[in-house]
DSSP file (Angstrom, degrees, kcal/mol; ACC not computed):
  #  RESIDUE AA STRUCTURE BP1 BP2  ACC     N-H-->O    O-->H-N    N-H-->O    O-->H-N    TCO  KAPPA ALPHA  PHI   PSI    X-CA   Y-CA   Z-CA
    1    1 A X     >        0   0    0      0, 0.0     4,-1.2     0, 0.0     3,-0.4   0.000 360.0 360.0 360.0 -41.8   -9.3   87.5   27.7
    2    2 A X  H  >  +     0   0    0      1,-0.2     4,-2.2     2,-0.2     5,-0.2   0.775 360.0  69.9 -70.9 -22.8   -5.6   88.1   27.4
    3    3 A X  H  > S+     0   0    0      1,-0.2     4,-2.2     2,-0.2    -1,-0.2   0.904 100.3  48.5 -62.0 -42.8   -6.3   91.8   26.4
    4    4 A X  H  > S+     0   0    0     -3,-0.4     4,-2.6     2,-0.2    -1,-0.2   0.899 111.5  48.4 -55.1 -47.4   -7.4   92.6   30.0
    5    5 A X  H  X S+     0   0    0     -4,-1.2     4,-1.9     1,-0.2    -1,-0.2   0.862 113.2  47.4 -66.3 -35.5   -4.4   90.9   31.5
    6    6 A X  H  X S+     0   0    0     -4,-2.2     4,-2.3     2,-0.2    -2,-0.2   0.869 110.6  52.3 -68.8 -41.9   -2.1   92.8   29.2
    7    7 A X  H  X S+     0   0    0     -4,-2.2     4,-2.5     2,-0.2     5,-0.2   0.905 109.9  49.8 -63.2 -45.9   -3.8   96.0   29.9
    8    8 A X  H  X S+     0   0    0     -4,-2.6     4,-2.1     2,-0.2    -2,-0.2   0.921 110.6  48.2 -60.7 -45.6   -3.4   95.5   33.6
    9    9 A X  H  X S+     0   0    0     -4,-1.9     4,-2.5     2,-0.2    -2,-0.2   0.941 110.2  50.9 -64.0 -42.2    0.2   94.7   33.4
   10   10 A X  H  X S+     0   0    0     -4,-2.3     4,-2.6     1,-0.2     5,-0.2   0.955 111.5  48.2 -64.9 -46.8    1.0   97.6   31.2
   11   11 A X  H  X S+     0   0    0     -4,-2.5     4,-2.3     1,-0.2    -1,-0.2   0.883 112.8  48.9 -58.0 -36.6   -0.8  100.0   33.7
   12   12 A X  H  X S+     0   0    0     -4,-2.1     4,-1.9    -5,-0.2    -1,-0.2   0.868 112.2  47.6 -71.8 -36.0    1.0   98.5   36.6
   13   13 A X  H  X S+     0   0    0     -4,-2.5     4,-3.0     2,-0.2     5,-0.2   0.943 112.3  49.8 -73.1 -43.3    4.3   98.8   34.9
   14   14 A X  H  X S+     0   0    0     -4,-2.6     4,-2.4     1,-0.2    -2,-0.2   0.901 111.7  49.8 -49.9 -46.6    3.5  102.5   34.0
   15   15 A X  H  X S+     0   0    0     -4,-2.3     4,-2.3    -5,-0.2    -1,-0.2   0.904 110.4  49.9 -68.9 -36.7    2.5  103.1   37.6
   16   16 A X  H  X S+     0   0    0     -4,-1.9     4,-2.5     2,-0.2    -2,-0.2   0.905 112.0  47.2 -61.6 -46.8    5.8  101.6   38.8
   17   17 A X  H  X S+     0   0    0     -4,-3.0     4,-1.8     1,-0.2    -2,-0.2   0.855 110.3  51.5 -65.1 -31.3    7.8  103.6   36.5
   18   18 A X  H  X S+     0   0    0     -4,-2.4     4,-2.2    -5,-0.2     5,-0.2   0.932 109.6  49.7 -70.5 -42.9    6.1  106.8   37.4
   19   19 A X  H  X S+     0   0    0     -4,-2.3     4,-2.4     1,-0.2    -2,-0.2   0.936 110.7  52.0 -63.7 -40.0    6.6  106.2   41.2
   20   20 A X  H  X S+     0   0    0     -4,-2.5     4,-2.7     1,-0.2    -1,-0.2   0.924 109.4  48.6 -58.2 -40.8   10.3  105.5   40.4
   21   21 A X  H  X S+     0   0    0     -4,-1.8     4,-2.5     1,-0.2    -1,-0.2   0.888 110.5  51.6 -66.5 -38.5   10.6  108.8   38.5
   22   22 A X  H  X S+     0   0    0     -4,-2.2     4,-2.2     2,-0.2    -1,-0.2   0.893 109.8  48.3 -72.6 -39.0    9.0  110.7   41.3
   23   23 A X  H  X S+     0   0    0     -4,-2.4     4,-2.5    -5,-0.2    -2,-0.2   0.977 111.4  50.7 -56.4 -55.4   11.3  109.3   43.8
   24   24 A X  H  X S+     0   0    0     -4,-2.7     4,-2.0     1,-0.2    -2,-0.2   0.912 111.2  48.0 -52.1 -46.5   14.3  110.1   41.6
   25   25 A X  H  X S+     0   0    0     -4,-2.5     4,-2.0     1,-0.2    -1,-0.2   0.859 109.1  54.6 -62.7 -37.5   13.1  113.8   41.2
   26   26 A X  H  X S+     0   0    0     -4,-2.2     4,-1.5     2,-0.2    -1,-0.2   0.896 106.5  50.8 -60.0 -41.8   12.5  114.1   44.9
   27   27 A X  H  X S+     0   0    0     -4,-2.5     4,-0.6     1,-0.2    -2,-0.2   0.909 111.8  46.9 -60.2 -42.5   16.1  113.1   45.5
   28   28 A X  H  X S+     0   0    0     -4,-2.0     4,-0.6     1,-0.2    -2,-0.2   0.815 112.6  51.2 -69.3 -30.3   17.3  115.6   43.1
   29   29 A X  H  X S+     0   0    0     -4,-2.0     4,-2.1     1,-0.2    -1,-0.2   0.759  91.1  76.0 -79.8 -24.6   15.0  118.3   44.6
   30   30 A X  H  X S+     0   0    0     -4,-1.5     4,-2.0     1,-0.2    -1,-0.2   0.920  96.6  45.5 -54.7 -51.8   16.1  117.8   48.2
   31   31 A X  H  X S+     0   0    0     -4,-0.6     4,-2.2     1,-0.2    -1,-0.2   0.893 111.7  52.7 -59.4 -38.5   19.5  119.6   47.8
   32   32 A X  H  X S+     0   0    0     -4,-0.6     4,-2.1     1,-0.2    -1,-0.2   0.867 106.0  54.0 -73.8 -32.3   17.8  122.5   46.0
   33   33 A X  H  X S+     0   0    0     -4,-2.1     4,-2.4     2,-0.2    -1,-0.2   0.869 107.8  52.1 -57.5 -41.8   15.2  122.8   48.9
   34   34 A X  H  X S+     0   0    0     -4,-2.0     4,-1.7     2,-0.2    -2,-0.2   0.869 109.0  47.9 -63.7 -38.1   18.2  123.1   51.2
   35   35 A X  H  X S+     0   0    0     -4,-2.2     4,-2.7     2,-0.2     5,-0.2   0.896 110.4  51.6 -70.0 -37.2   19.8  125.8   49.2
   36   36 A X  H  X S+     0   0    0     -4,-2.1     4,-2.6     1,-0.2    -2,-0.2   0.942 109.1  52.6 -60.2 -46.8   16.5  127.8   49.0
   37   37 A X  H  X S+     0   0    0     -4,-2.4     4,-2.1     2,-0.2    -1,-0.2   0.865 108.5  49.6 -51.9 -42.3   16.2  127.5   52.7
   38   38 A X  H  X S+     0   0    0     -4,-1.7     4,-2.4     2,-0.2    -1,-0.2   0.929 112.3  46.4 -63.4 -48.8   19.6  128.9   53.2
   39   39 A X  H  X S+     0   0    0     -4,-2.7     4,-2.6     1,-0.2    -2,-0.2   0.896 109.9  53.0 -65.6 -37.9   19.0  131.8   50.9
   40   40 A X  H  X S+     0   0    0     -4,-2.6     4,-1.8    -5,-0.2    -1,-0.2   0.934 109.4  50.8 -61.7 -46.5   15.6  132.5   52.5
   41   41 A X  H  X S+     0   0    0     -4,-2.1     4,-0.9     1,-0.2    -2,-0.2   0.883 111.4  47.7 -58.8 -41.7   17.4  132.6   56.0
   42   42 A X  H >< S+     0   0    0     -4,-2.4     3,-0.7     1,-0.2     4,-0.3   0.936 112.3  48.7 -65.8 -41.1   20.1  135.0   54.7
   43   43 A X  H >< S+     0   0    0     -4,-2.6     3,-0.9     1,-0.2    -2,-0.2   0.803 105.2  58.6 -72.6 -24.1   17.5  137.3   53.1
   44   44 A X  H 3< S+     0   0    0     -4,-1.8    -1,-0.2     1,-0.2    -2,-0.2   0.775  98.5  61.3 -72.3 -24.9   15.3  137.3   56.4
   45   45 A X  T << S+     0   0    0     -4,-0.9    -1,-0.2    -3,-0.7    -2,-0.2   0.613  93.0  84.3 -77.4 -10.6   18.4  138.7   58.3
   46   46 A X  S <  S-     0   0    0     -3,-0.9     2,-0.1    -4,-0.3    45,-0.0  -0.503  80.0-118.9 -95.1 157.4   18.4  141.9   56.1
   47   47 A X     >  -     0   0    0     -2,-0.2     4,-2.2     1,-0.1     5,-0.1  -0.339  40.3 -97.2 -80.7 176.4   16.4  145.1   56.5
   48   48 A X  H  > S+     0   0    0      2,-0.2     4,-2.3     1,-0.2     5,-0.2   0.870 123.7  52.9 -68.1 -42.8   14.0  146.0   53.7
   49   49 A X  H  > S+     0   0    0      1,-0.2     4,-1.9     2,-0.2    -1,-0.2   0.927 111.7  45.3 -60.8 -47.9   16.5  148.5   52.1
   50   50 A X  H  > S+     0   0    0      1,-0.2     4,-2.5     2,-0.2    -2,-0.2   0.888 113.7  51.4 -70.4 -39.4   19.3  145.8   52.0
   51   51 A X  H  X S+     0   0    0     -4,-2.2     4,-2.8     1,-0.2     5,-0.3   0.896 106.0  54.3 -64.5 -39.2   16.8  143.2   50.6
   52   52 A X  H  X S+     0   0    0     -4,-2.3     4,-2.6     2,-0.2     5,-0.3   0.938 112.4  43.4 -57.4 -52.7   15.7  145.5   47.9
   53   53 A X  H  X S+     0   0    0     -4,-1.9     4,-2.8     2,-0.2     5,-0.4   0.927 114.9  46.8 -63.1 -46.3   19.2  146.0   46.7
   54   54 A X  H  X S+     0   0    0     -4,-2.5     4,-2.3     2,-0.2     5,-0.4   0.949 116.7  44.3 -69.5 -41.3   20.4  142.3   46.9
   55   55 A X  H  X>S+     0   0    0     -4,-2.8     4,-2.5    -5,-0.2     5,-1.2   0.961 114.1  49.3 -62.6 -49.1   17.3  141.0   45.1
   56   56 A X  I  X>S+     0   0    0     -4,-2.6     5,-3.0    -5,-0.3     4,-0.7   0.913 120.3  35.3 -57.4 -48.2   17.3  143.7   42.5
   57   57 A X  I  <5S+     0   0    0     -4,-2.8    -2,-0.2    -5,-0.3    -1,-0.2   0.959 128.1  31.6 -70.9 -49.4   21.0  143.2   41.6
   58   58 A X  I  <5S+     0   0    0     -4,-2.3    -3,-0.2    -5,-0.4    -2,-0.2   0.694 128.2  33.3 -89.4 -21.6   21.4  139.6   42.0
   59   59 A X  I  <5S+     0   0    0     -4,-2.5    -3,-0.2    -5,-0.4    -1,-0.1   0.688 130.6  15.6-103.7 -28.8   18.0  138.2   41.1
   60   60 A X  I  <<S-     0   0    0     -5,-1.2     2,-0.4    -4,-0.7    -3,-0.2   0.806 125.4  -0.5-113.2 -61.3   16.8  140.6   38.4
   61   61 A X      < -     0   0    0     -5,-3.0     2,-2.6    -6,-0.2     6,-0.2  -0.898  49.3-153.5-142.5 105.4   19.2  142.9   36.7
   62   62 A X        +     0   0    0     -2,-0.4     2,-0.4    -4,-0.1    -5,-0.1  -0.209  64.4 105.9 -80.0  57.7   22.9  143.0   37.6
   63   63 A X     >  -     0   0    0     -2,-2.6     4,-1.9     1,-0.1     3,-0.2  -0.999  65.0-144.1-134.7 133.5   23.3  146.7   36.5
   64   64 A X  H  > S+     0   0    0     -2,-0.4     4,-3.2     1,-0.2     5,-0.2   0.844  98.4  58.9 -66.3 -38.2   23.6  149.4   39.1
   65   65 A X  H  > S+     0   0    0      2,-0.2     4,-2.1     1,-0.2    -1,-0.2   0.919 105.7  50.1 -58.3 -42.9   21.7  152.0   37.1
   66   66 A X  H  > S+     0   0    0     -3,-0.2     4,-2.5     2,-0.2    -2,-0.2   0.917 111.6  48.5 -59.9 -48.1   18.7  149.6   37.2
   67   67 A X  H  X S+     0   0    0     -4,-1.9     4,-2.7     1,-0.2    -2,-0.2   0.913 111.2  49.8 -62.9 -40.3   19.1  149.2   41.0
   68   68 A X  H  X S+     0   0    0     -4,-3.2     4,-2.1     2,-0.2    -1,-0.2   0.909 109.5  50.5 -60.8 -42.5   19.3  152.9   41.5
   69   69 A X  H  X S+     0   0    0     -4,-2.1     4,-2.5    -5,-0.2    -2,-0.2   0.905 113.4  47.6 -55.8 -46.0   16.2  153.5   39.4
   70   70 A X  H  X S+     0   0    0     -4,-2.5     4,-2.1     1,-0.2     5,-0.2   0.882 108.0  52.9 -61.5 -42.8   14.4  150.8   41.5
   71   71 A X  H  X S+     0   0    0     -4,-2.7     4,-2.3    -5,-0.2     6,-0.5   0.888 109.5  50.0 -71.1 -32.4   15.5  152.2   44.7
   72   72 A X  H  X S+     0   0    0     -4,-2.1     4,-2.7     1,-0.2    -2,-0.2   0.939 109.0  52.3 -62.5 -45.9   14.1  155.7   43.7
   73   73 A X  H  < S+     0   0    0     -4,-2.5    -2,-0.2     2,-0.2    -1,-0.2   0.885 118.2  35.7 -56.1 -38.4   10.9  154.3   42.8
   74   74 A X  H  < S+     0   0    0     -4,-2.1    -2,-0.2    -5,-0.1    -1,-0.2   0.974 133.3  23.9 -77.3 -56.8   10.5  152.4   46.2
   75   75 A X  H  < S-     0   0    0     -4,-2.3    -3,-0.2    -5,-0.2    -2,-0.2   0.613  88.2-136.5 -92.4 -18.9   12.0  154.9   48.5
   76   76 A X  S  < S+     0   0    0     -4,-2.7     2,-0.4    -5,-0.4    -4,-0.2   0.828  73.2 108.4  58.9  35.9   11.6  158.3   46.6
   77   77 A X        -     0   0    0     -6,-0.5    -2,-0.2    -5,-0.2    -1,-0.2  -0.920  68.5-131.1-142.2 113.0   15.1  159.1   47.6
   78   78 A X        -     0   0    0     -2,-0.4     2,-0.4    -3,-0.1    -9,-0.1  -0.361  23.9-173.0 -62.8 142.6   18.0  159.1   45.2
   79   79 A X        -     0   0    0    -11,-0.2    -7,-0.1    -2,-0.1    -8,-0.1  -0.997  21.6-120.6-130.8 139.0   21.2  157.2   46.0
   80   80 A X     >  -     0   0    0     -2,-0.4     4,-1.9     1,-0.1     5,-0.1  -0.256  30.8-111.9 -67.5 165.4   24.6  157.0   44.2
   81   81 A X  H  > S+     0   0    0      2,-0.2     4,-1.5     1,-0.2     5,-0.1   0.828 118.4  57.1 -73.0 -27.4   25.9  153.9   43.1
   82   82 A X  H  > S+     0   0    0      2,-0.2     4,-1.9     1,-0.2    -1,-0.2   0.867 108.0  49.2 -66.3 -37.2   28.6  154.0   45.6
   83   83 A X  H  > S+     0   0    0      2,-0.2     4,-2.3     1,-0.2    -2,-0.2   0.904 110.8  48.0 -56.7 -47.0   26.0  154.3   48.3
   84   84 A X  H  X S+     0   0    0     -4,-1.9     4,-1.9     1,-0.2    -2,-0.2   0.782 109.1  53.5 -67.8 -28.4   24.1  151.5   47.0
   85   85 A X  H  X S+     0   0    0     -4,-1.5     4,-2.7     2,-0.2    -1,-0.2   0.884 108.5  51.9 -69.1 -44.0   27.4  149.4   46.8
   86   86 A X  H  X S+     0   0    0     -4,-1.9     4,-2.1     2,-0.2     5,-0.3   0.960 110.0  49.3 -58.9 -52.9   28.0  150.2   50.6
   87   87 A X  H  X S+     0   0    0     -4,-2.3     4,-1.8     1,-0.2    -1,-0.2   0.901 110.7  48.2 -50.3 -47.0   24.6  149.0   51.4
   88   88 A X  H  X S+     0   0    0     -4,-1.9     4,-2.4     1,-0.2    -1,-0.2   0.884 109.5  53.2 -68.7 -36.8   25.1  145.9   49.5
   89   89 A X  H  X S+     0   0    0     -4,-2.7     4,-1.8     1,-0.2    -2,-0.2   0.866 110.3  48.4 -61.2 -34.6   28.5  145.2   51.3
   90   90 A X  H  X S+     0   0    0     -4,-2.1     4,-2.0     2,-0.2    -1,-0.2   0.836 112.1  48.4 -76.1 -34.5   27.0  145.6   54.6
   91   91 A X  H  X S+     0   0    0     -4,-1.8     4,-2.7    -5,-0.3    -2,-0.2   0.892 111.3  50.5 -78.5 -34.3   24.1  143.2   53.6
   92   92 A X  H  X S+     0   0    0     -4,-2.4     4,-2.2     2,-0.2     5,-0.2   0.923 107.9  52.2 -64.9 -40.9   26.6  140.6   52.2
   93   93 A X  H  X S+     0   0    0     -4,-1.8     4,-2.0     2,-0.2    -2,-0.2   0.930 111.5  47.6 -60.3 -45.7   28.6  140.8   55.5
   94   94 A X  H  X S+     0   0    0     -4,-2.0     4,-2.0     1,-0.2     3,-0.4   0.969 112.3  50.7 -59.2 -53.5   25.2  140.1   57.4
   95   95 A X  H  X S+     0   0    0     -4,-2.7     4,-2.2     1,-0.3    -1,-0.2   0.851 108.7  49.9 -52.3 -40.8   24.5  137.2   55.0
   96   96 A X  H  X S+     0   0    0     -4,-2.2     4,-2.4     2,-0.2    -1,-0.3   0.853 108.9  53.7 -72.0 -35.6   28.0  135.7   55.5
   97   97 A X  H  X S+     0   0    0     -4,-2.0     4,-0.6    -3,-0.4    -2,-0.2   0.898 108.0  50.1 -70.5 -38.9   27.4  135.9   59.3
   98   98 A X  H >< S+     0   0    0     -4,-2.0     3,-0.9     1,-0.2    -2,-0.2   0.918 111.2  48.2 -59.2 -48.5   24.2  134.0   58.9
   99   99 A X  H 3< S+     0   0    0     -4,-2.2    -2,-0.2     1,-0.2    -1,-0.2   0.899 110.4  52.5 -55.3 -44.5   25.9  131.3   56.7
  100  100 A X  H 3<        0   0    0     -4,-2.4    -1,-0.2     1,-0.3    -2,-0.2   0.588 360.0 360.0 -76.0 -10.8   28.7  130.9   59.2
  101  101 A X    <<        0   0    0     -3,-0.9    -1,-0.3    -4,-0.6    -2,-0.1   0.556 360.0 360.0 -73.9 360.0   26.6  130.4   62.2
């Protein structure tokens, strides 16, 4: 008879513990969701060319040769590293304007 009571108590304790853990993780996740939203708003303000350069350089591979190769693959038009950096600088300015609004 006491086995069922103990089993019910253990299951209830586990359930309460899991609910508390879920709440703790949700509290930790909320600031991250805000940051992801900000990044998405900044990227939405860019044109496709700028998005490609920003994502490729900052999210995949921080090497300009890789960015240049990717740009050629997508647009079939070679660009120098300086041209890509100029496009990046314009994109960063747009992104800063979105943040400061």
